[in-house]
LODREN-399164 format. One record per residue: chain; residue number from 1; x, z, y of N, C-alpha, C in turn; residue in three letters. Coordinates in pm, 1 decimal, always signed. Last residue first. Layout:
['A', NUM, [X, Z, Y], [X, Z, Y], [X, Z, Y], 'ala']
...
//
This chain:
['A', 203, [-3.9, +14563.7, -8447.9], [+69.6, +14649.0, -8522.2], [-17.4, +14775.9, -8549.0], 'ala']
['A', 202, [-210.3, +14263.6, -8456.4], [-151.0, +14384.5, -8372.1], [-91.1, +14460.2, -8491.6], 'gly']
['A', 201, [-283.8, +13907.9, -8405.9], [-286.4, +14035.1, -8483.3], [-209.5, +14145.6, -8404.7], 'thr']
['A', 200, [-470.3, +13613.3, -8456.0], [-393.6, +13705.9, -8360.6], [-394.7, +13851.4, -8412.4], 'tyr']
['A', 199, [-479.9, +13315.3, -8621.8], [-506.4, +13455.7, -8633.3], [-409.9, +13539.6, -8540.7], 'phe']
['A', 198, [-629.6, +13008.4, -8571.0], [-516.4, +13098.8, -8536.7], [-542.5, +13230.2, -8548.6], 'val']
['A', 197, [-725.9, +12689.0, -8692.5], [-736.0, +12833.6, -8685.9], [-618.8, +12923.7, -8665.7], 'ile']
['A', 196, [-769.3, +12392.4, -8593.8], [-673.2, +12483.9, -8616.5], [-712.2, +12617.5, -8604.9], 'thr']
['A', 195, [-897.2, +12074.6, -8642.2], [-922.6, +12207.4, -8613.7], [-815.8, +12297.0, -8673.6], 'ala']
['A', 194, [-707.6, +11770.2, -8536.3], [-765.4, +11878.1, -8623.6], [-790.8, +12010.1, -8590.6], 'val']
['A', 193, [-631.8, +11447.3, -8493.5], [-693.8, +11561.9, -8411.3], [-756.9, +11637.8, -8514.6], 'glu']
['A', 192, [-298.9, +11342.0, -8601.3], [-450.8, +11356.9, -8616.9], [-502.9, +11451.1, -8532.0], 'lys']
['A', 191, [-30.2, +11322.0, -8589.9], [-85.7, +11213.2, -8521.4], [-250.6, +11213.6, -8545.7], 'asp']
['A', 190, [+41.3, +11574.0, -8696.3], [+81.2, +11440.9, -8771.2], [-28.6, +11335.6, -8717.9], 'asp']
['A', 189, [-195.2, +11718.8, -8498.1], [-90.1, +11743.5, -8590.7], [-70.8, +11611.0, -8689.1], 'ile']
['A', 188, [-332.5, +11839.4, -8209.5], [-274.9, +11709.2, -8275.2], [-162.0, +11746.3, -8364.6], 'glu']
['A', 187, [-622.4, +12064.7, -8230.3], [-461.9, +12024.6, -8212.0], [-447.9, +11890.9, -8255.9], 'arg']
['A', 186, [-856.1, +12270.1, -8109.6], [-821.2, +12142.4, -8161.1], [-687.2, +12095.8, -8137.7], 'leu']
['A', 185, [-888.5, +12618.4, -8232.8], [-838.5, +12510.4, -8135.6], [-845.3, +12368.5, -8194.3], 'gln']
['A', 184, [-1012.7, +12923.2, -8247.5], [-994.6, +12797.2, -8317.2], [-987.6, +12674.8, -8210.7], 'ile']
['A', 183, [-906.3, +13253.7, -8315.7], [-908.1, +13151.4, -8223.2], [-921.5, +13027.7, -8305.1], 'asp']
['A', 182, [-966.4, +13596.9, -8362.2], [-924.9, +13463.8, -8411.9], [-959.2, +13343.8, -8323.6], 'ile']
['A', 181, [-822.4, +13928.3, -8328.7], [-928.2, +13823.0, -8296.8], [-875.6, +13690.4, -8364.7], 'asn']
['A', 180, [-695.5, +14117.9, -8483.7], [-778.2, +14151.4, -8386.6], [-858.2, +14052.0, -8329.4], 'glu']
['A', 179, [-580.1, +14228.3, -8802.0], [-658.5, +14129.5, -8744.8], [-719.8, +14187.2, -8626.6], 'leu']
['A', 178, [-261.0, +14371.1, -8863.2], [-407.6, +14430.2, -8817.0], [-480.5, +14302.7, -8761.5], 'phe']
['A', 177, [-13.4, +14315.2, -8907.2], [-95.9, +14270.9, -8989.8], [-250.8, +14312.2, -8965.9], 'his']
['A', 176, [+272.4, +14339.8, -8788.8], [+158.9, +14304.1, -8729.1], [+58.9, +14223.7, -8811.5], 'cys']
['A', 175, [+471.4, +14383.5, -8979.5], [+425.0, +14506.9, -8919.8], [+275.9, +14448.5, -8854.9], 'glu']
['A', 174, [+437.7, +14079.7, -9182.7], [+505.7, +14199.2, -9134.5], [+425.3, +14323.4, -9071.4], 'gly']
['A', 173, [+287.6, +13884.0, -9293.1], [+301.7, +13899.3, -9139.5], [+382.3, +13997.9, -9086.9], 'pro']
['A', 172, [+377.8, +13676.3, -9538.9], [+387.4, +13815.6, -9512.5], [+399.1, +13835.3, -9335.7], 'asn']
['A', 171, [+194.2, +13452.3, -9746.8], [+257.4, +13482.8, -9609.3], [+254.9, +13636.1, -9588.6], 'phe']
['A', 170, [+104.8, +13320.2, -9978.4], [+198.3, +13409.2, -10000.8], [+268.9, +13467.2, -9857.6], 'lys']
['A', 169, [-104.5, +13136.3, -9964.6], [+16.9, +13085.4, -9883.0], [+137.1, +13193.9, -9935.8], 'leu']
['A', 168, [-309.9, +13234.8, -10081.7], [-228.2, +13160.4, -10160.7], [-109.3, +13125.8, -10096.8], 'lys']
['A', 167, [-456.2, +13357.6, -9846.1], [-381.2, +13453.6, -9956.7], [-281.3, +13361.8, -10055.2], 'thr']
['A', 166, [-551.9, +13129.8, -9722.0], [-430.4, +13214.0, -9655.3], [-363.7, +13300.4, -9765.7], 'val']
['A', 165, [-745.7, +13066.8, -9902.5], [-618.7, +12981.9, -9871.0], [-520.3, +13042.9, -9818.1], 'gly']
['A', 164, [-914.4, +13291.3, -9906.9], [-850.9, +13265.1, -10032.3], [-718.9, +13155.0, -10002.3], 'glu']
['A', 163, [-994.9, +13277.1, -9642.6], [-922.8, +13389.9, -9670.3], [-845.3, +13362.9, -9819.4], 'cys']
['A', 162, [-1137.5, +13029.0, -9671.5], [-1044.0, +13035.9, -9551.9], [-938.3, +13162.3, -9611.1], 'leu']
['A', 161, [-1333.3, +13104.5, -9833.7], [-1244.4, +13000.1, -9878.1], [-1121.0, +13010.7, -9786.6], 'gly']
['A', 160, [-1479.9, +13299.0, -9692.2], [-1401.5, +13337.2, -9823.6], [-1300.1, +13229.7, -9859.0], 'lys']
['A', 159, [-1584.8, +13139.0, -9503.7], [-1498.8, +13239.9, -9458.9], [-1414.4, +13269.5, -9569.4], 'val']
['A', 158, [-1565.6, +12782.2, -9624.2], [-1636.2, +12914.4, -9599.8], [-1530.5, +13024.0, -9561.9], 'thr']
['A', 157, [-1593.1, +12465.8, -9582.5], [-1501.7, +12557.2, -9586.7], [-1575.4, +12701.5, -9537.2], 'leu']
['A', 156, [-1773.7, +12234.2, -9781.2], [-1754.8, +12300.8, -9650.5], [-1659.0, +12417.7, -9687.5], 'pro']
['A', 155, [-1708.4, +11915.6, -9920.8], [-1702.7, +12055.0, -9961.5], [-1671.6, +12140.5, -9836.4], 'lys']
['A', 154, [-1655.4, +11649.2, -9798.5], [-1799.7, +11704.3, -9812.1], [-1799.6, +11859.8, -9846.5], 'glu']
['A', 153, [-1354.8, +11701.0, -9599.0], [-1441.6, +11630.7, -9701.8], [-1582.0, +11709.9, -9711.3], 'gly']
['A', 152, [-1064.5, +11907.7, -9583.8], [-1182.9, +11855.9, -9514.5], [-1261.8, +11770.8, -9643.7], 'gly']
['A', 151, [-860.7, +12045.5, -9693.2], [-834.2, +11916.9, -9672.3], [-952.5, +11844.7, -9600.0], 'pro']
['A', 150, [-729.4, +12361.5, -9565.1], [-861.9, +12285.8, -9623.5], [-846.1, +12137.7, -9598.4], 'his']
['A', 149, [-493.5, +12438.6, -9449.7], [-569.0, +12519.0, -9542.1], [-685.2, +12469.6, -9620.7], 'ile']
['A', 148, [-204.8, +12324.1, -9349.8], [-332.4, +12274.4, -9383.4], [-387.1, +12374.9, -9491.0], 'met']
['A', 147, [-36.0, +12521.9, -9117.3], [-45.5, +12484.4, -9256.1], [-198.9, +12432.0, -9275.2], 'ile']
['A', 146, [+160.3, +12448.2, -8800.7], [+36.5, +12507.0, -8872.4], [+25.1, +12447.5, -9022.0], 'pro']
['A', 145, [+513.7, +12480.2, -8743.6], [+400.6, +12384.8, -8780.7], [+280.5, +12465.4, -8857.5], 'lys']
['A', 144, [+603.4, +12700.0, -8492.0], [+616.1, +12651.3, -8627.4], [+491.2, +12571.0, -8672.5], 'leu']
['A', 143, [+730.4, +12658.7, -8169.2], [+619.1, +12686.6, -8261.1], [+666.7, +12629.1, -8395.4], 'ser']
['A', 142, [+929.0, +12830.1, -7900.5], [+903.4, +12718.1, -7996.0], [+773.5, +12752.9, -8104.3], 'his']
['A', 141, [+1015.2, +12857.2, -7569.7], [+958.7, +12904.7, -7687.4], [+957.4, +12791.2, -7782.8], 'tyr']
['A', 140, [+1095.6, +12978.8, -7232.4], [+1139.3, +12886.7, -7338.2], [+1098.6, +12937.9, -7482.5], 'val']
['A', 139, [+906.2, +13031.5, -6947.1], [+966.6, +13056.4, -7080.9], [+992.7, +12974.6, -7187.0], 'leu']
['A', 138, [+807.3, +12934.5, -6727.9], [+939.8, +12884.3, -6768.3], [+991.1, +12934.4, -6882.8], 'asn']
['A', 137, [+558.1, +13059.6, -6682.2], [+555.4, +12925.8, -6716.2], [+705.8, +12860.6, -6753.8], 'ala']
['A', 136, [+645.6, +13320.7, -6586.9], [+609.9, +13297.1, -6727.9], [+612.5, +13153.9, -6783.1], 'met']
['A', 135, [+732.4, +13404.5, -6353.7], [+806.3, +13284.8, -6404.4], [+769.0, +13257.6, -6565.4], 'asn']
['A', 134, [+594.8, +13610.9, -6270.0], [+576.0, +13499.2, -6183.5], [+646.4, +13367.7, -6246.3], 'glu']
['A', 133, [+672.3, +13819.0, -6456.2], [+533.2, +13745.1, -6460.7], [+502.2, +13627.7, -6380.3], 'pro']
['A', 132, [+992.8, +13750.6, -6604.2], [+924.5, +13784.7, -6496.7], [+781.7, +13721.2, -6493.2], 'gln']
['A', 131, [+1123.4, +13597.9, -6782.8], [+1048.5, +13698.9, -6841.0], [+946.3, +13771.7, -6731.7], 'phe']
['A', 130, [+1309.3, +13456.6, -6654.8], [+1205.8, +13392.0, -6711.4], [+1100.4, +13471.3, -6765.4], 'asn']
['A', 129, [+1524.3, +13608.6, -6566.4], [+1412.5, +13601.8, -6484.9], [+1295.4, +13516.0, -6538.0], 'glu']
['A', 128, [+1700.9, +13591.1, -6791.0], [+1614.3, +13719.9, -6779.5], [+1498.6, +13691.9, -6685.0], 'lys']
['A', 127, [+1741.5, +13266.1, -6951.3], [+1771.0, +13352.1, -6835.8], [+1655.3, +13468.2, -6819.4], 'pro']
['A', 126, [+1778.4, +13322.9, -7305.9], [+1728.7, +13237.8, -7192.7], [+1730.0, +13323.9, -7073.5], 'gln']
['A', 125, [+1742.3, +13399.0, -7610.7], [+1856.7, +13356.5, -7536.1], [+1828.7, +13251.4, -7416.5], 'asn']
['A', 124, [+1496.8, +13428.0, -7734.8], [+1561.5, +13543.7, -7665.1], [+1690.3, +13502.8, -7563.7], 'pro']
['A', 123, [+1237.9, +13246.8, -7715.6], [+1375.4, +13226.5, -7738.7], [+1438.4, +13345.5, -7672.7], 'asp']
['A', 122, [+947.2, +13326.8, -7887.4], [+1014.2, +13333.3, -7770.6], [+1168.0, +13313.9, -7796.4], 'ile']
['A', 121, [+688.3, +13149.6, -8054.3], [+819.6, +13233.0, -8085.1], [+915.5, +13208.1, -7948.7], 'ile']
['A', 120, [+390.6, +13099.5, -8153.9], [+456.8, +13125.2, -8009.7], [+574.7, +13219.4, -8025.4], 'phe']
['A', 119, [+321.5, +13084.7, -8433.4], [+257.7, +12996.3, -8323.3], [+323.0, +12990.9, -8207.5], 'asp']
['A', 118, [+384.7, +13287.8, -8584.6], [+458.9, +13161.1, -8596.4], [+422.1, +13053.4, -8486.3], 'arg']
['A', 117, [+238.7, +13489.2, -8487.4], [+394.0, +13517.9, -8495.7], [+465.5, +13375.6, -8511.9], 'gly']
['A', 116, [-25.3, +13393.6, -8519.7], [+43.8, +13411.3, -8393.1], [+186.1, +13429.4, -8389.9], 'cys']
['A', 115, [-47.2, +13182.2, -8778.5], [-41.2, +13310.4, -8749.6], [+22.4, +13318.3, -8604.3], 'asp']
['A', 114, [-265.3, +12884.2, -8857.5], [-137.4, +12954.3, -8834.7], [-161.0, +13094.5, -8787.6], 'asn']
['A', 113, [-408.0, +12625.0, -9031.7], [-402.0, +12760.8, -8994.4], [-267.5, +12796.7, -8943.8], 'trp']
['A', 112, [-629.3, +12339.1, -9033.3], [-506.1, +12398.9, -9039.9], [-524.5, +12553.4, -9012.8], 'tyr']
['A', 111, [-865.2, +12134.7, -9187.8], [-852.3, +12255.4, -9105.7], [-713.4, +12307.9, -9133.4], 'val']
['A', 110, [-982.3, +11797.8, -9178.7], [-900.8, +11908.1, -9220.4], [-889.4, +12011.9, -9141.7], 'ala']
['A', 109, [-1335.0, +11735.9, -9107.6], [-1202.5, +11708.7, -9109.4], [-1114.0, +11809.0, -9164.5], 'gly']
['A', 108, [-1596.3, +11783.0, -9054.3], [-1575.9, +11762.2, -9190.8], [-1425.5, +11725.4, -9202.0], 'thr']
['A', 107, [-1837.6, +11956.7, -8851.0], [-1693.5, +11917.9, -8863.2], [-1644.7, +11905.6, -9021.7], 'tyr']
['A', 106, [-2071.9, +12087.1, -8882.0], [-2074.3, +11929.7, -8880.3], [-1927.7, +11885.4, -8898.3], 'asn']
['A', 105, [-2033.5, +12356.6, -8909.7], [-2170.7, +12298.1, -8947.9], [-2151.4, +12143.1, -8964.1], 'lys']
['A', 104, [-1790.8, +12571.7, -9025.4], [-1830.2, +12458.3, -8942.6], [-1952.5, +12399.6, -8990.6], 'phe']
['A', 103, [-1808.4, +12785.1, -9235.4], [-1746.8, +12804.0, -9074.8], [-1801.5, +12685.2, -9002.9], 'ile']
['A', 102, [-2079.4, +12932.3, -9406.6], [-1993.1, +12812.7, -9375.1], [-1933.2, +12812.4, -9236.8], 'gln']
['A', 101, [-2050.2, +13252.8, -9564.9], [-2099.1, +13149.0, -9468.7], [-2014.6, +13031.0, -9435.5], 'lys']
['A', 100, [-1959.8, +13429.1, -9729.8], [-1999.3, +13303.8, -9807.0], [-2066.3, +13209.9, -9705.1], 'asp']
['A', 99, [-1899.1, +13646.6, -9592.8], [-1789.6, +13582.6, -9650.7], [-1827.4, +13434.0, -9710.2], 'leu']
['A', 98, [-2134.8, +13765.8, -9553.9], [-2085.4, +13685.8, -9436.0], [-1973.7, +13606.9, -9496.9], 'ile']
['A', 97, [-2261.4, +13938.0, -9720.7], [-2270.6, +13797.5, -9766.2], [-2208.5, +13717.5, -9654.6], 'glu']
['A', 96, [-2248.4, +14195.3, -9625.7], [-2163.0, +14150.7, -9727.4], [-2151.6, +14005.9, -9747.4], 'glu']
['A', 95, [-2322.6, +14321.8, -9360.0], [-2352.3, +14199.9, -9409.0], [-2251.7, +14155.4, -9500.8], 'asp']
['A', 94, [-2295.5, +14589.5, -9284.6], [-2431.3, +14541.9, -9297.2], [-2456.6, +14412.8, -9343.8], 'asp']
['A', 93, [-2013.9, +14602.6, -9213.7], [-2067.7, +14676.8, -9344.1], [-2217.0, +14639.9, -9378.4], 'glu']
['A', 92, [-1807.6, +14354.7, -9127.3], [-1929.0, +14416.7, -9096.1], [-2001.4, +14480.8, -9223.2], 'pro']
['A', 91, [-1453.7, +14403.0, -9196.3], [-1579.8, +14320.0, -9221.4], [-1710.5, +14405.8, -9179.4], 'leu']
['A', 90, [-1160.6, +14393.8, -9081.5], [-1269.0, +14468.2, -9054.6], [-1387.9, +14388.4, -9076.9], 'cys']
['A', 89, [-827.0, +14368.3, -9224.8], [-939.9, +14305.8, -9140.1], [-1057.9, +14423.7, -9163.7], 'ala']
['A', 88, [-504.0, +14315.4, -9257.5], [-588.8, +14442.7, -9259.8], [-697.7, +14396.1, -9174.7], 'thr']
['A', 87, [-360.3, +14054.1, -9453.8], [-408.8, +14108.2, -9329.1], [-495.3, +14225.4, -9361.9], 'tyr']
['A', 86, [-305.0, +13899.1, -9702.6], [-204.4, +13988.9, -9629.8], [-229.4, +14056.7, -9507.4], 'pro']
['A', 85, [-476.1, +13946.0, -10000.4], [-504.4, +13892.4, -9867.4], [-396.8, +13975.9, -9774.4], 'phe']
['A', 84, [-459.4, +14051.3, -10243.6], [-328.5, +13975.8, -10196.8], [-358.2, +13925.8, -10060.9], 'gly']
['A', 83, [-771.3, +13939.5, -10358.8], [-664.4, +14042.9, -10385.9], [-537.0, +13966.9, -10331.2], 'lys']
['A', 82, [-1007.5, +13851.2, -10102.2], [-899.9, +13812.4, -10211.9], [-806.1, +13906.7, -10232.6], 'pro']
['A', 81, [-1234.8, +14136.7, -9991.7], [-1146.2, +14015.1, -9955.6], [-1057.5, +13978.7, -10086.7], 'leu']
['A', 80, [-1362.0, +14364.8, -10058.5], [-1422.9, +14232.3, -10072.7], [-1342.9, +14120.8, -10060.7], 'leu']
['A', 79, [-1163.5, +14580.6, -10042.3], [-1237.5, +14562.1, -10179.5], [-1317.6, +14420.9, -10181.9], 'asn']
['A', 78, [-1111.5, +14545.2, -9788.8], [-996.5, +14513.2, -9872.4], [-1056.1, +14481.7, -9994.6], 'lys']
['A', 77, [-1340.9, +14656.1, -9661.6], [-1309.9, +14521.4, -9643.8], [-1204.2, +14468.4, -9740.0], 'ser']
['A', 76, [-1319.4, +14932.0, -9734.7], [-1454.9, +14850.1, -9768.1], [-1423.9, +14703.4, -9774.3], 'phe']
['A', 75, [-1101.2, +14996.2, -9612.3], [-1094.0, +14997.6, -9753.0], [-1213.8, +14925.4, -9806.6], 'glu']
['A', 74, [-1167.0, +14952.8, -9321.1], [-1046.1, +14882.1, -9405.7], [-1054.2, +14885.6, -9540.3], 'his']
['A', 73, [-1364.2, +15161.4, -9325.4], [-1390.0, +14999.6, -9303.7], [-1296.3, +14912.8, -9348.2], 'val']
['A', 72, [-1228.1, +15401.2, -9345.2], [-1331.5, +15346.2, -9447.8], [-1365.1, +15198.5, -9420.5], 'lys']
['A', 71, [-1071.1, +15374.9, -9129.1], [-1012.2, +15361.4, -9266.6], [-1110.6, +15330.6, -9374.9], 'lys']
['A', 70, [-1260.6, +15412.1, -8937.3], [-1172.5, +15292.5, -8939.1], [-1112.8, +15261.8, -9064.6], 'leu']
['A', 69, [-1336.4, +15649.3, -8980.6], [-1427.5, +15554.3, -8994.8], [-1355.6, +15429.4, -9010.5], 'asp']
['A', 68, [-1097.6, +15811.0, -8935.3], [-1157.2, +15815.8, -9062.5], [-1253.1, +15705.8, -9083.2], 'ala']
['A', 67, [-1072.3, +15736.8, -8656.1], [-980.5, +15704.0, -8736.7], [-1023.1, +15715.4, -8903.6], 'asn']
['A', 66, [-1299.3, +15890.5, -8539.1], [-1285.5, +15728.7, -8547.9], [-1191.6, +15684.5, -8634.4], 'phe']
['A', 65, [-1499.8, +16132.1, -8654.4], [-1357.4, +16097.7, -8650.6], [-1355.4, +15941.3, -8656.5], 'asp']
['A', 64, [-1743.7, +16257.7, -8418.2], [-1714.0, +16197.6, -8558.0], [-1575.1, +16140.7, -8539.3], 'glu']
['A', 63, [-1854.7, +16377.4, -8193.3], [-1750.3, +16435.8, -8260.7], [-1696.7, +16383.4, -8393.4], 'gly']
['A', 62, [-2068.7, +16299.0, -8032.4], [-2108.3, +16361.4, -8152.5], [-1985.0, +16422.3, -8234.5], 'glu']
['A', 61, [-1937.8, +16179.2, -7827.6], [-2044.2, +16296.8, -7784.7], [-2082.5, +16366.2, -7931.7], 'glu']
['A', 60, [-1756.0, +15979.8, -7908.1], [-1736.8, +16065.1, -7782.4], [-1817.3, +16183.7, -7766.3], 'glu']
['A', 59, [-1850.0, +15894.2, -8154.8], [-1721.0, +15947.2, -8137.4], [-1696.9, +16024.3, -8023.0], 'tyr']
['A', 58, [-2113.1, +15811.3, -8094.0], [-2084.2, +15899.0, -8210.4], [-1937.1, +15971.8, -8203.0], 'lys']
['A', 57, [-2080.4, +15634.0, -7886.2], [-2119.1, +15768.1, -7848.1], [-2100.9, +15860.3, -7969.7], 'glu']
['A', 56, [-1779.0, +15438.9, -7866.4], [-1912.3, +15445.5, -7939.8], [-1951.4, +15594.7, -7906.3], 'asp']
['A', 55, [-1538.6, +15392.5, -7811.7], [-1623.8, +15438.3, -7708.9], [-1763.1, +15444.3, -7749.3], 'glu']
['A', 54, [-1414.4, +15275.9, -8025.4], [-1375.0, +15424.7, -8000.6], [-1460.7, +15462.3, -7899.4], 'glu']
['A', 53, [-1591.9, +15042.9, -8215.2], [-1535.1, +15085.6, -8090.2], [-1533.0, +15229.2, -8073.9], 'ser']
['A', 52, [-1461.0, +14875.9, -8524.8], [-1545.1, +14988.5, -8452.2], [-1492.6, +15020.6, -8311.2], 'pro']
['A', 51, [-1421.2, +14540.2, -8542.8], [-1354.6, +14665.6, -8531.0], [-1435.9, +14766.8, -8469.9], 'ile']
['A', 50, [-1465.1, +14280.9, -8705.3], [-1569.6, +14373.8, -8661.6], [-1510.2, +14524.2, -8653.4], 'ser']
['A', 49, [-1294.7, +14065.2, -8787.9], [-1263.2, +14143.2, -8671.7], [-1362.0, +14234.9, -8615.8], 'cys']
['A', 48, [-1435.0, +13893.3, -8971.5], [-1294.4, +13966.0, -9010.3], [-1232.9, +14057.8, -8912.9], 'leu']
['A', 47, [-1689.5, +13834.3, -8902.0], [-1657.7, +13843.4, -9029.7], [-1527.8, +13930.7, -9061.2], 'ala']
['A', 46, [-1646.1, +13797.4, -8626.5], [-1749.4, +13886.7, -8671.8], [-1722.9, +13933.0, -8812.9], 'glu']
['A', 45, [-1479.3, +13604.9, -8595.1], [-1443.0, +13724.6, -8538.6], [-1548.0, +13833.8, -8584.3], 'asp']
['A', 44, [-1604.8, +13396.3, -8726.3], [-1491.2, +13450.5, -8782.5], [-1434.6, +13590.2, -8733.5], 'leu']
['A', 43, [-1817.0, +13347.5, -8542.6], [-1844.5, +13392.3, -8698.0], [-1708.1, +13455.8, -8753.6], 'leu']
['A', 42, [-1694.2, +13261.7, -8324.5], [-1768.1, +13400.9, -8317.7], [-1794.0, +13439.4, -8469.9], 'glu']
['A', 41, [-1580.0, +13028.9, -8406.3], [-1489.3, +13126.2, -8377.9], [-1574.7, +13255.3, -8376.9], 'lys']
['A', 40, [-1817.3, +12877.2, -8456.6], [-1734.9, +12913.2, -8566.8], [-1638.2, +13022.7, -8522.2], 'ala']
['A', 39, [-1924.6, +12876.2, -8213.7], [-1994.5, +12930.8, -8301.4], [-1907.0, +12980.7, -8437.0], 'glu']
['A', 38, [-1711.8, +12720.4, -8097.8], [-1748.2, +12837.6, -8039.9], [-1822.6, +12925.5, -8133.8], 'glu']
['A', 37, [-1752.7, +12470.4, -8239.2], [-1614.5, +12539.3, -8233.2], [-1649.3, +12691.1, -8186.6], 'met']
['A', 36, [-2007.3, +12390.3, -8148.0], [-1985.4, +12409.6, -8285.9], [-1847.1, +12496.0, -8307.4], 'glu']
['A', 35, [-1976.8, +12359.0, -7878.1], [-2060.7, +12461.9, -7921.0], [-2039.9, +12486.6, -8069.3], 'ala']
['A', 34, [-1788.4, +12153.7, -7873.0], [-1760.6, +12279.2, -7826.4], [-1855.1, +12381.2, -7871.8], 'ser']
['A', 33, [-1844.7, +11896.0, -7965.2], [-1783.2, +11971.3, -8043.5], [-1774.1, +12130.9, -7996.9], 'met']
['A', 32, [-1935.2, +11743.9, -7720.2], [-2015.1, +11733.6, -7855.9], [-1967.8, +11835.4, -7968.2], 'asp']
['A', 31, [-1710.6, +11768.0, -7539.7], [-1848.9, +11833.3, -7529.7], [-1932.9, +11852.8, -7663.4], 'pro']
['A', 30, [-1398.5, +11826.6, -7716.3], [-1502.5, +11742.8, -7656.9], [-1632.9, +11813.4, -7648.4], 'pro']
['A', 29, [-1132.9, +12050.1, -7636.4], [-1240.9, +12005.9, -7726.1], [-1361.3, +11932.5, -7659.5], 'ile']
['A', 28, [-809.8, +11912.3, -7549.4], [-939.7, +11976.8, -7504.3], [-1044.8, +11943.9, -7613.7], 'glu']
['A', 27, [-545.0, +12031.4, -7784.1], [-624.8, +11925.3, -7713.5], [-752.4, +11994.8, -7658.7], 'leu']
['A', 26, [-208.2, +12119.6, -7786.7], [-338.4, +12177.4, -7788.8], [-440.0, +12089.1, -7698.5], 'val']
['A', 25, [+72.0, +12068.1, -7939.1], [-28.0, +11997.9, -7860.2], [-177.1, +12048.1, -7878.5], 'ile']
['A', 24, [+389.5, +12188.4, -8012.3], [+252.4, +12241.7, -8009.9], [+154.5, +12162.6, -7918.9], 'arg']
['A', 23, [+604.9, +12022.0, -8205.1], [+549.4, +12035.5, -8083.1], [+406.1, +12070.5, -8064.1], 'glu']
['A', 22, [+755.0, +12223.6, -8435.3], [+671.2, +12124.0, -8404.8], [+621.9, +12132.2, -8273.1], 'tyr']
['A', 21, [+966.3, +12331.3, -8721.2], [+938.1, +12330.6, -8590.6], [+848.2, +12211.3, -8562.1], 'lys']
['A', 20, [+917.4, +12496.6, -9006.1], [+920.7, +12359.5, -8954.1], [+874.9, +12353.2, -8809.8], 'val']
['A', 19, [+936.8, +12698.9, -9236.8], [+988.4, +12701.8, -9085.5], [+1015.5, +12561.7, -9031.8], 'asp']
['A', 18, [+653.5, +12670.2, -9428.7], [+801.4, +12663.9, -9401.9], [+813.0, +12642.9, -9272.1], 'lys']
['A', 17, [+385.7, +12833.9, -9611.2], [+453.7, +12793.8, -9462.5], [+598.7, +12780.0, -9482.5], 'pro']
['A', 16, [+280.8, +12702.9, -9914.3], [+331.2, +12822.6, -9843.7], [+396.4, +12747.4, -9708.7], 'ala']
['A', 15, [+11.6, +12467.6, -9933.5], [+157.5, +12491.8, -9956.5], [+200.8, +12610.5, -9862.6], 'thr']
['A', 14, [-274.4, +12360.1, -10114.4], [-210.8, +12459.9, -10005.9], [-72.0, +12497.9, -10032.5], 'val']
['A', 13, [-379.7, +12218.6, -10300.9], [-283.3, +12145.8, -10217.7], [-245.9, +12231.7, -10118.5], 'gly']
['A', 12, [-536.0, +12333.0, -10485.3], [-589.9, +12312.8, -10373.2], [-494.2, +12234.6, -10259.4], 'thr']
['A', 11, [-402.5, +12335.0, -10741.9], [-529.2, +12305.4, -10738.3], [-599.1, +12283.9, -10586.3], 'gly']
['A', 10, [-122.2, +12384.0, -10704.4], [-171.5, +12256.8, -10739.2], [-313.4, +12232.1, -10728.4], 'ala']
['A', 9, [+6.1, +12557.3, -10439.4], [-97.3, +12571.7, -10535.4], [-159.6, +12444.6, -10560.0], 'asp']
['A', 8, [+355.0, +12635.0, -10385.2], [+244.5, +12547.3, -10377.0], [+138.6, +12581.8, -10488.9], 'ala']
['A', 7, [+584.1, +12838.7, -10188.8], [+518.2, +12810.3, -10315.4], [+399.8, +12704.7, -10274.1], 'thr']
['A', 6, [+814.4, +12990.2, -10044.2], [+783.6, +12860.1, -10040.4], [+712.0, +12824.7, -10171.1], 'ala']
['A', 5, [+672.2, +13278.7, -9864.4], [+750.7, +13236.8, -9991.6], [+715.8, +13094.9, -9994.3], 'thr']
['A', 4, [+748.5, +13401.2, -9537.1], [+661.2, +13332.3, -9634.5], [+760.0, +13285.6, -9753.7], 'ala']
['A', 3, [+736.6, +13652.1, -9284.3], [+811.1, +13577.9, -9371.1], [+700.5, +13502.1, -9468.8], 'thr']
['A', 2, [+755.3, +13826.1, -8966.4], [+665.8, +13755.1, -9053.9], [+752.5, +13659.3, -9149.6], 'ala']
['A', 1, [+893.6, +14134.9, -8923.5], [+925.4, +13995.7, -8888.1], [+828.7, +13912.1, -9011.6], 'met']
//
């Protein structure tokens, strides 16, 4: 189960996540922002989720050990990421400078972050029929409020800055700590429209 320690970093204003329920309002990204948001998502996926493919011919035909390679990528990535970063990530081995890349080109507003385990919490005390595929729209769930990871302004947020901000939260994702993909959404939080980065993970 994902947990967090309630601490704050005075230098960045980043505060560890608290279990504050909120109404998740995902907004439609306006046309003039869609390309930027998609490029930002692609950058984060490449930077932190460059997972080797088991279907690569070197594993299927040449007999190389996929698990051994994956372990090497994890160790390589861990050495480059901030100490204490709570997720297992896969950085591209041919681009060590990707952590210094700016996530957004034009967006200068605040950036929030959430973990998928905090973002969609299913209530176990509901009718069993709600869990049937045809009744998924009836599922009862709640979300915990995303955390501001970057206040916005002239200083751009880099991939490294995002990882440093997440590290300072002292968040523990539990068993689901392998980063699989990252999404960027436009959400309404505290009556403001803000970019929200969501980490999707697996065990």
